[in-house]
N, C-alpha and C positions, 0 to 999 in steps of 0.2 A: 504493500500500500504506500510505503514511503517513496518507492520508485515511481509509482503512478502520480503521487503528489508533485514530485519534481517535474514530471512531464507536463502536468497541468499548469504548473507555475509559469511555463513558457507561453501560456495563453494561446493554445492551438485553436485553429478555426474549425476543425472537425474533431468531434469526440464521439466515441462508440462506447456505450456503457450499459450495464444492467441498472434497473431502477434503484435497487438497494445500494449498490456501490456508489452510484451518483449521489444519492442522499448522504452517504457517509462522508464523501469529500466535501460536499456543500456545507455539511454541519461542522466538520472539524477543521476546515481550512479558511484562513483569513485572506489568502491571496487568490483563491480560485472563485470565479463566479461564471454565470452563464451569459453575461453581457457580451463577451467577445466571441462567443461561439456562433458560427454561421450555419453549421450543419450538426445536428444532434441525432445520432442513431441509437435507438433504444432496443437493446437485445431483450428478448422475453417481454415484449411490450404488453402482451396479454395479461401479464401480472399486474399491470396498472389498474385492472378492473377489480382486483381483490381489495377488500376493505382494509386489511392490514397495510398493504402497500400505499393506499390512498392516505392513510393516517401517517405513515412514515414519511411521505413526501410533502405532507401538509406544512405550509408556512415556510417553504424553502425558496419561494420565488423572490426575485430581486425587485428593484424599484420599477422595472419594466416587466411585469408578470407575463408569462407566456402560457398559452392554453393549447392543449392537444385535443383535437376534435376530428372524429372520423367523418370524412366527406361523403363516402359511399354509404348507401342504406345498409342496415343490418340484414344479412341474408345467410342462408345455409346452402349446402350442396343440393341441387335440384334432383340428383339421382339418389339421394339418401332418403329412404323411407323411414320417417321418424314417428315413434310412438312413445307413450309413457305407461307405466304400470304402477298404480297406487297401492302400496302395501304397508302394513303395520311394521314399525321398526324392528320389533322382536322376531319377526318371521321373514325378514328380508333375505337371509342366507338360504332359507328353504325355497323361496321363490326363484332365486338365482340358480340353484342346483337343478331345480325342476325345469327351468327354461333351457339350460344347457343340455340336459339329458333329452329333452323334447326335440331340440334342433338337431342333435346328433342322430337321433333315431329317424327323423323325417328327412334330413338332408345330410347324407354321409359325406358329401363333397364340400360342405360349407366350412369356412374358417371362422372362428369366433374369437373376438377380442373383448375382454372385460376390463374397464378402467376403474381404479380405486383411488382413494385420496391419500393413503399412507403406505409406506413400505411394509409395515407389519401386516396390514390387511391383505396386501398383495401376496405376501408369502403364505399367510394362513389359508387364503382361498386356493392357492396353488396346491398346497398339501391336502386340503379337503377334497378337491376334485380328483386327485390321485386315488384317494381312498374310496371314491365312488366310481372307480374304473374309468375315469375321464383323463387320458394322458394330457398333461398340461405343462407349459413352461411359464416362468415368471421373469419379468424385467423390472428392476427397481434399483435405486441408487446405492443400496447396501451390497449389491453384487459388484464384483470386480468387472472392469470393462470387458475383458476377454470372455467372461462368463455371460455378460449381456449380449455380446456379439454372437456367441455360440447359441444362445437361446433363440435369438432372432433368426439365425440361419436355419435352425431346426423348424421354426414356424414357417418361414418363407418357402422352405423346401417340402412342406406338408408332412414332415415326419411327425410333428405335433400340430394338431389343428385348433388347439385352444391356447390362447395367450392371455395371461393376467399381467397388467402393467399399471404403474401409477399414472395419474391423469396428465402429467407433463407430456407423456408420450402421445396423448391424444392430439397434440398440435400437428403431428405428422401422420395421423391416421388416414385411412382410405376415405375417398369421397363418394363412394357408392355402396349400396347394400341396404341392410335393415338395421336401424338403431333403436334400441329400447332402453329408456331411462327408468330405473327403479326409483320411485318417489315415495318417501315416507311422509307421515302426516305433518311433520314440521316444515316440509319443503314445498307445500302446495303453492305458497305465494311466489316461489321461484318459477313454477310452471306458468302461472298467470303473467309474470313479468316477461317470460320468453315469448308467450303467445301475443303479447302486445307488440313485439318487434318482428315476429315472423308469423307464418301461418299457424292456425290452431292445430295442436297436436291431437292425434287420435289415441284413444285408450286401447291398450293391448289386452285382450281378454284371456284369462287363464282359469282352468277348472280348479277352484279352491280345494275341493275334496282331494284331488290328486296331490296337492301341496301338503295338506295336513297328514297324509299317509307317511311322508318322509320327514316331517317336522322334528320329531323326537330324535331320530337318527342323525339328522343334520346338526342339531344342537350338541349332541354327545360328541360327534366327530370334531366339531369346531373346538370344543373344550379340550379334547385330546391334542389337537394340533397346537393350541395355545400353550399347553403344558410343555410340549416338546420344544417350542420356541423359547419359553422361559428357561428351560433346562440348558439350552444352547446359548443363554445370555444374549439374546437378540437385541433387546432394548438397551442393554449396557454397551454392546458393541456400537450401536447407532449413536449413543450419547458420546462415546469416546471419539468416534469419527467426526462428529460435529465440533467437539472441543479442539481436536487437532486442526481442523480446517480454519476455525476462528483464530487459533494461535498463528497459523501460517499467514493469515491475513492481518496479523498484528492487532488483533482485537482481544479484549478481555472477555472470556467466556461467561464469567459470572455477571459482568455488567450487561452483556448482550441478553442473557437470560432474564435479568431484571427488567430490561427495556421491553422485551417481548411480552412479559407478563403484564406490564403496564398497558401496552397496546391492546392486548387481549381484553383487559378490563374496560378500556374505552370502547372497543368494538361491542362488547356485551351490553354496556350502558346505552350506546347508540341504538343497538338492536331493540332494547326494551322500549325506548322512546318511540321508535318507528312502529312497533307493534301496537303501542297505546294509541298513537295517532291514527293508524289504520282502523283500529277497533272503534275509535270515536267517530271516524268518518263513516264507517259502515252503519253505526247506530243512527247517525244523522240521516243517511240515505233511507234506512228502514223506516224512520219516523216520517219521512216525507212521502212515503208510499201509502201511509195510512195503516200499515200493519206493524204496530209497535211490538218490539221484542222479537220479530221474526224477519230474517233476511230473505230477500227474493232469490229464487233459484236462478243460476246462470247456466 
């Protein structure tokens, strides 16, 4: 980071940076500003849409604030058949296993990619599907690079037709096929927000009775896989890797953890305010229709 700071002190006209690293330099340097930058290239720009990144970059503008705005309308791949499946959070794994087994039985030549939000969930799901006789490979940042390349090669060559990956890999995912998003009860507002920007999503129908038949088995298998990961010190290895990376970047791991916890608290607080505002707005709309206490169906 010191070497980068020296480069930035020379006031370059072109800067290529990730949002987080740019924020670090703007926060810690007295000599660097974005006033002299003519071209700013943001790597992983999609991360700007995340609440934590928005909070992290908040207040870093100079006397001449700049704004980033997408000029093109929000759209998705036209050849991607998109659906959603509303499921209770506690039975989400059972629905996922059922869907994968169903697609494997009905379409033997299909390739299936499942995206998760954490490395641990990615690894657990991979282990679970193996125990359900679904040959699967995983790709996440806790794996060595050569292991990730080997897993991708096996998937591309159809040796394995099921890939579990963290959601960062979704940036380079295919642009055609069928996409099903498992939505829990706490994420319904996200579906509505998406539908405001793109076409209305169709619900994917599943026989609930078939899912209930494997529910207990799925829960038991998941717990067994989690125990195996704990025995392998998966969480501890991940934390060690994070601390090593922060030290290499000349950051204080404890200070970064404290800052992240503070950002999470702010995010949670903002989320509560947003929910309260939406609830109040819905009550006002309901009162205006003459049906007090009952929301109109959409």
